[in-house]
C-alpha positions in Angstrom: 132.9 159.3 119.8 134.0 157.0 122.6 137.1 154.9 122.7 135.0 151.7 122.2 133.4 153.2 119.1 136.9 153.9 117.7 137.9 150.3 118.3 134.9 149.1 116.3 136.2 151.0 113.3 138.6 148.2 112.8 135.8 145.6 112.3 135.6 146.1 108.5 139.3 145.0 108.1 138.6 141.3 108.9 141.6 141.0 111.3 141.9 138.6 114.2 141.6 140.1 117.7 145.4 140.1 118.3 146.1 142.1 115.2 143.2 144.6 115.9 144.7 145.2 119.3 148.1 145.7 117.9 146.9 148.3 115.4 144.9 150.1 118.0 148.0 150.2 120.3 150.0 151.8 117.5 147.4 154.4 116.9 146.7 155.3 120.5 150.4 155.4 121.3 151.3 157.7 118.4 148.2 159.9 118.9 150.0 161.7 121.7 153.5 161.9 120.1 155.3 164.3 117.8 158.5 163.9 115.9 161.7 165.8 116.8 164.1 167.2 114.2 166.4 164.1 114.7 163.5 161.8 114.0 162.9 160.7 117.6 159.5 160.8 119.2 158.5 163.3 121.8 155.6 162.2 124.0 153.1 165.0 124.8 151.8 165.4 128.3 148.4 166.3 126.9 147.7 162.7 125.8 144.1 163.1 124.6 142.7 165.6 122.2 139.3 167.1 122.8 136.7 164.9 121.1 137.3 161.3 120.1 136.4 161.9 116.5 139.4 164.2 116.3 141.7 161.5 117.6 140.4 159.1 114.9 140.9 161.7 112.2 144.3 162.7 113.4 145.5 159.1 114.1 144.3 157.9 110.7 146.1 160.7 108.8 149.2 160.3 111.0 149.3 156.6 110.3 149.1 157.3 106.6 152.0 159.8 106.7 154.2 158.0 109.2 156.0 154.7 108.8 153.3 152.8 110.7 150.8 153.8 108.1 152.5 151.6 105.5 152.5 148.6 107.9 148.9 149.1 109.0 147.7 149.5 105.5 149.6 146.3 104.4 148.2 144.4 107.4 144.7 145.3 106.3 145.2 144.2 102.8 145.2 147.7 101.5 141.8 148.5 103.0 142.9 151.1 105.5 143.0 154.0 103.1 139.8 152.9 101.4 138.0 152.6 104.8 139.2 156.1 106.0 137.7 157.6 102.9 134.4 155.9 103.6 134.3 157.2 107.2 134.4 160.8 106.0 132.0 160.4 103.1 128.4 161.4 103.5 125.7 159.3 101.8 124.7 162.3 99.6 126.3 165.6 98.9 124.3 168.8 99.5 123.5 169.3 95.8 122.2 165.7 95.5 120.2 166.0 98.6 118.4 169.0 97.2 117.7 167.0 94.0 116.2 164.2 96.1 114.0 166.6 98.1 112.9 168.5 95.0 111.9 165.2 93.4 109.9 164.4 96.5 107.9 167.6 96.8 107.1 167.8 93.0 105.7 164.3 92.7 102.7 164.4 90.5 103.3 167.8 89.1 105.8 166.6 86.5 105.0 163.1 85.6 101.5 162.6 86.9 102.3 160.0 89.6 99.1 158.5 91.1 100.6 157.8 94.5 102.8 159.4 97.2 105.9 157.4 98.1 105.5 154.3 100.2 107.2 154.3 103.6 110.3 152.1 103.5 110.9 152.0 107.2 110.2 153.8 110.4 110.7 153.6 114.2 110.2 155.9 117.1 112.8 158.3 115.9 113.2 158.0 112.1 111.0 157.8 109.0 112.4 156.7 105.7 111.0 157.0 102.2 112.4 157.5 98.7 112.0 158.2 95.0 113.9 157.7 91.8 116.5 160.2 92.8 117.3 158.8 96.3 116.2 158.1 99.8 115.2 160.7 102.5 115.6 160.1 106.3 113.4 162.2 108.5 114.0 162.8 112.2 110.5 162.6 113.8 111.7 163.8 117.2 113.5 166.9 115.9 111.0 167.4 113.1 113.6 167.9 110.4 115.2 166.2 107.4 118.2 164.4 108.8 119.8 163.5 105.5 119.6 161.5 102.3 121.2 158.6 100.4 122.1 158.8 96.8 120.8 155.4 95.7 121.5 156.0 92.0 125.1 155.9 92.9 124.8 152.4 94.2 122.4 151.1 91.5 119.4 151.1 93.8 116.9 153.2 91.9 113.9 150.9 91.5 111.0 152.9 92.8 107.6 152.5 91.2 108.9 149.6 89.2 107.6 146.2 88.2 110.1 143.3 88.6 112.9 144.8 90.7 112.4 146.9 93.8 114.7 148.9 96.0 114.2 147.9 99.6 115.5 149.1 103.0 116.1 147.6 106.4 116.5 150.0 109.4 118.2 148.6 112.5 118.7 151.2 115.2 121.0 153.7 113.4 122.1 151.4 110.6 120.4 151.6 107.2 120.8 148.7 104.7 119.8 149.4 101.1 119.4 146.7 98.5 117.4 145.5 95.5 114.9 142.7 95.6 113.5 140.8 92.7 110.8 138.1 92.9 111.6 137.4 96.5 115.4 137.2 96.2 118.2 139.6 97.0 119.6 141.0 93.7 123.1 142.4 93.7 124.9 144.0 96.6 123.6 145.1 100.0 124.8 148.5 101.0 125.2 149.8 104.6 124.9 153.4 105.8 124.9 154.7 109.4 123.3 157.6 111.2 126.2 159.1 113.1 126.7 162.0 115.5 129.3 164.4 114.2 130.6 167.6 115.8 129.8 170.7 113.7 131.3 173.3 116.2 132.7 173.4 119.7 130.2 171.7 121.9 127.6 171.2 119.2 126.9 168.1 117.2 124.5 166.9 114.5 123.5 163.6 113.1 124.5 162.8 109.6 124.2 159.7 107.3 127.6 158.3 106.3 128.6 155.5 104.0 129.9 152.3 105.6 130.2 150.1 102.5 128.9 146.9 101.1 127.9 144.0 103.3 129.1 140.5 102.3 129.0 137.9 105.1 125.7 139.1 106.7 123.9 140.0 103.5 121.7 136.9 103.3 120.8 137.1 107.0 119.9 140.8 106.8 117.7 140.1 103.7 115.9 137.4 105.7 115.3 140.0 108.5 113.8 142.4 106.1 111.5 139.8 104.7 110.4 138.8 108.2 109.5 142.3 109.3 108.2 143.7 105.9 104.5 144.0 106.4 102.3 146.3 104.3 98.7 146.7 103.5 96.9 148.3 100.6 96.0 151.8 101.8 92.7 152.2 99.8 91.4 148.7 100.6 92.2 149.2 104.3 90.7 152.6 104.9 88.3 153.6 102.2 85.4 151.6 103.5 86.1 152.2 107.2 83.5 154.7 108.4 85.7 155.6 111.4 88.0 157.4 109.0 85.4 159.0 106.6 85.8 162.5 108.1 89.6 162.5 108.3 90.5 160.6 105.1 87.5 160.8 102.9 89.0 163.5 100.8 91.8 161.1 99.7 89.4 158.7 98.0 87.3 161.4 96.2 89.9 162.2 93.6 91.2 165.4 95.3 94.7 166.5 94.3 96.2 164.9 97.4 98.1 161.7 96.8 98.6 159.0 99.3 101.0 156.0 99.6 99.7 153.0 97.8 100.8 150.7 100.6 100.6 151.4 104.4 103.6 150.4 106.5 102.9 148.2 109.6 104.9 149.2 112.6 104.9 148.2 116.3 106.3 150.7 118.8 108.4 149.9 121.9 105.3 150.0 124.1 103.5 147.5 121.9 101.3 149.8 120.0 100.6 148.6 116.4 99.9 151.2 113.7 99.6 151.5 110.0 101.5 154.4 108.5 101.3 156.1 105.1 102.2 159.5 103.5 100.2 162.0 101.7 101.4 164.9 99.6 99.4 167.9 98.4 100.9 171.2 97.0 104.4 170.0 97.9 103.5 169.4 101.6 104.0 166.0 103.1 102.0 164.5 106.0 102.5 161.3 107.9 99.3 159.5 108.8 99.7 157.1 111.8 96.6 155.0 112.3 95.9 152.8 115.3 93.5 150.1 113.9 92.6 148.8 117.4 91.2 152.0 118.9 90.7 153.9 115.6 92.9 156.8 116.8 94.6 158.8 114.0 97.6 161.1 114.4 98.7 163.3 111.5 102.2 165.0 111.4 103.3 167.5 108.9 106.8 167.0 107.6 109.1 170.0 107.0 110.7 169.6 103.6 112.0 172.7 101.8 113.5 173.2 98.4 115.9 175.9 97.5 114.9 177.8 94.4 117.3 177.1 91.6 117.5 178.0 87.9 117.6 174.7 86.0 119.0 174.5 82.5 116.5 172.7 80.2 117.6 169.5 78.6 119.2 170.0 75.2 117.1 169.1 72.2 117.6 165.8 70.3 119.8 166.3 67.3 119.9 163.6 64.6 123.5 163.1 63.4 123.0 160.1 61.1 123.3 160.0 57.3 119.7 159.2 56.4 118.5 162.6 55.1 114.9 161.4 54.6 114.8 160.3 58.2 116.4 163.6 59.3 113.5 165.5 57.7 110.9 163.4 59.4 112.5 163.7 62.8 112.7 167.5 62.5 109.1 167.7 61.5 107.9 165.4 64.3 110.0 167.3 66.8 108.2 170.6 65.9 104.9 168.9 66.2 105.8 167.8 69.7 106.6 171.4 70.7 103.4 172.7 69.3 101.5 170.2 71.4 103.4 171.5 74.4 105.1 168.3 75.2 106.5 168.2 78.8 109.9 166.5 78.1 112.8 166.3 75.8 111.5 164.5 72.7 113.4 161.4 71.4 112.2 159.5 68.3 110.5 156.2 68.7 110.3 155.1 65.0 110.0 151.9 63.0 109.8 152.0 59.2 107.9 149.4 57.2 108.4 150.7 53.6 110.0 153.4 51.5 108.9 153.9 47.9 109.0 156.6 45.2 105.6 157.5 43.9 106.1 160.0 41.1 108.2 162.9 42.4 107.3 162.0 46.0 109.2 159.8 48.3 106.8 157.9 50.6 107.9 156.5 54.0 105.5 154.3 55.9 105.8 153.4 59.6 105.3 154.5 63.2 106.8 157.9 63.8 106.1 158.5 67.5 108.4 159.9 70.1 108.9 159.8 73.9 109.3 162.9 76.0 111.8 162.5 78.9 112.9 164.4 81.9 116.2 163.9 83.7 116.3 162.6 87.3 119.9 162.2 88.2 121.3 159.6 85.9 117.9 158.4 84.7 115.8 159.7 81.8 112.2 159.1 82.8 109.3 159.1 80.3 106.7 161.9 80.9 104.7 161.5 77.7 104.8 159.9 74.3 102.9 158.9 71.1 102.9 156.2 68.5 101.8 158.1 65.3 101.3 155.6 62.6 101.6 157.5 59.4 102.8 157.9 55.8 105.2 160.8 55.1 105.3 162.4 51.7 108.8 163.9 51.1 110.2 165.9 48.2 113.9 165.8 47.2 115.8 169.1 47.7 119.3 170.2 47.0 120.6 169.2 50.5 118.1 166.6 51.5 114.4 166.2 51.8 111.4 168.3 52.8 108.1 167.1 54.2 105.2 168.0 51.9 102.4 166.1 53.5 101.7 163.6 56.3 98.9 161.0 56.3 98.1 160.4 59.9 95.3 158.0 61.2 92.5 158.8 63.5 91.6 157.5 66.9 89.2 154.8 68.0 87.1 153.4 65.1 89.1 155.6 62.7 92.4 154.1 63.6 92.3 151.1 61.4 90.4 152.9 58.6 93.1 155.6 58.4 95.9 153.1 58.0 93.9 151.1 55.4 93.4 154.3 53.4 97.0 155.4 53.1 98.3 151.8 52.5 95.6 150.8 50.0 98.0 150.8 47.0 100.5 148.5 48.7 99.2 144.9 49.4 100.3 143.5 52.7 101.4 146.8 54.1 98.3 147.3 56.2 99.0 144.1 58.3 102.5 145.4 59.2 101.0 148.1 61.3 99.5 145.5 63.5 102.0 142.7 63.3 105.6 144.0 63.7 108.7 143.2 65.7 108.4 145.4 68.8 111.9 144.5 69.9 113.2 146.1 66.7 111.3 149.2 67.5 112.9 149.2 71.0 116.3 148.8 69.5 115.7 151.8 67.2 114.7 153.9 70.2 117.7 152.8 72.1 120.0 153.9 69.3 118.4 157.3 69.3 118.9 157.5 73.1 122.5 156.6 72.7 122.9 159.2 70.0 121.3 161.8 72.3 123.4 161.1 75.4 126.7 160.9 73.4 126.0 164.1 71.4 125.3 166.1 74.5 127.8 164.4 76.9 125.1 163.7 79.5 125.7 161.9 82.8 122.8 159.5 82.0 123.0 155.8 82.4 119.4 154.6 82.3 116.1 155.3 80.7 112.7 154.4 82.1 109.4 154.2 80.2 106.9 152.0 82.1 109.0 149.2 83.5 112.3 148.9 85.4 115.2 151.3 84.4 117.1 150.0 81.4 120.8 150.6 80.7 121.4 152.9 77.7 124.9 151.6 77.2 125.4 147.9 77.9 
């Protein structure tokens, strides 16, 4: 890191030029000094340490420990300590990075995604794409994964969503991540930087570090993204183009390979315009770079590897309420889900229309479906589910209820007939299965989710069914 780079580190403090120079002078002067036993300063003849990043680290820590640290921190409005922490914090820890990579290479095998991730940005050097767990930055020149960004940590996890979308602007080595909704910036704009860091004597490696949130330039950066953001539907663009039949035809024939829904338009430094998209098959990613002018196609295989890890399965849902009839129904439906080899952790999705005693049987009418979830960081994502309109026949026992019989309905033409049959003795009940408050059903499901997260002390904040992620706890 050069001296000029170090001086730029004061930019986030919003000081005038005179104050910045004063602080820099204090740091550079003290960087070559030590303190004698009597408190006086001894100036070292060796004024510069090897590697400017070491000077920055040492000077920052020294300032915090020596008297000047208090003055500098006060002069920056208390932001010095906060900024120093940011300089040394990577955008994602190693464990999180593996989670993000694993999510990328298993797309489609767990949740049946139709498409590979869209490219968020690219240039001559870097390729950026993401998923619900985070963003991956790939070094095209060195053919390796450079690093990742934990976007869940900053509330930017809107991938494959409907109204809100996580977007990205790549400017040289600066990465800006934010959410966009209906053409407007939504929330904060976060800045990260690809920075060279020494890993051993004489050897360095690029890493992604957190810079912080952008305030004054946020609107301008958002406008820059809107101006350069140009994508085209991949299928509509290439499927009917005979020039690519041999090289891409397999993508449109329903083969296991998945491709990006949208192709990213990019213009290289030499003026070459290309459309770029990703494919994934058997965990292997490829970058397709298509020159629409001369019909040339280049395909690059990306090297993404996942460490094998033993994952603990999600705990089962456990009902801890006081409704014993409901407890019996939940237990029964949970076992049915297991027998059908559901792929996720089953959470009830119930709405009850009527309860009535009929002889010695307690009848409960309603929808008794459930949603299977998998955990992606702090999000529970739906993997499967059912509605299950039914009538449960329960029998009272010493400690609760036991399911004796269940009247389910059929599919297709038998759907309405089945409901009419088990509601025939209760006028008006049939209509409730087709005209009910869906918001009430959603609230019921949310209460079950809250119960599940609390009972198991999970680090989960959102759930996602078919729309944008929804907060579990408001």
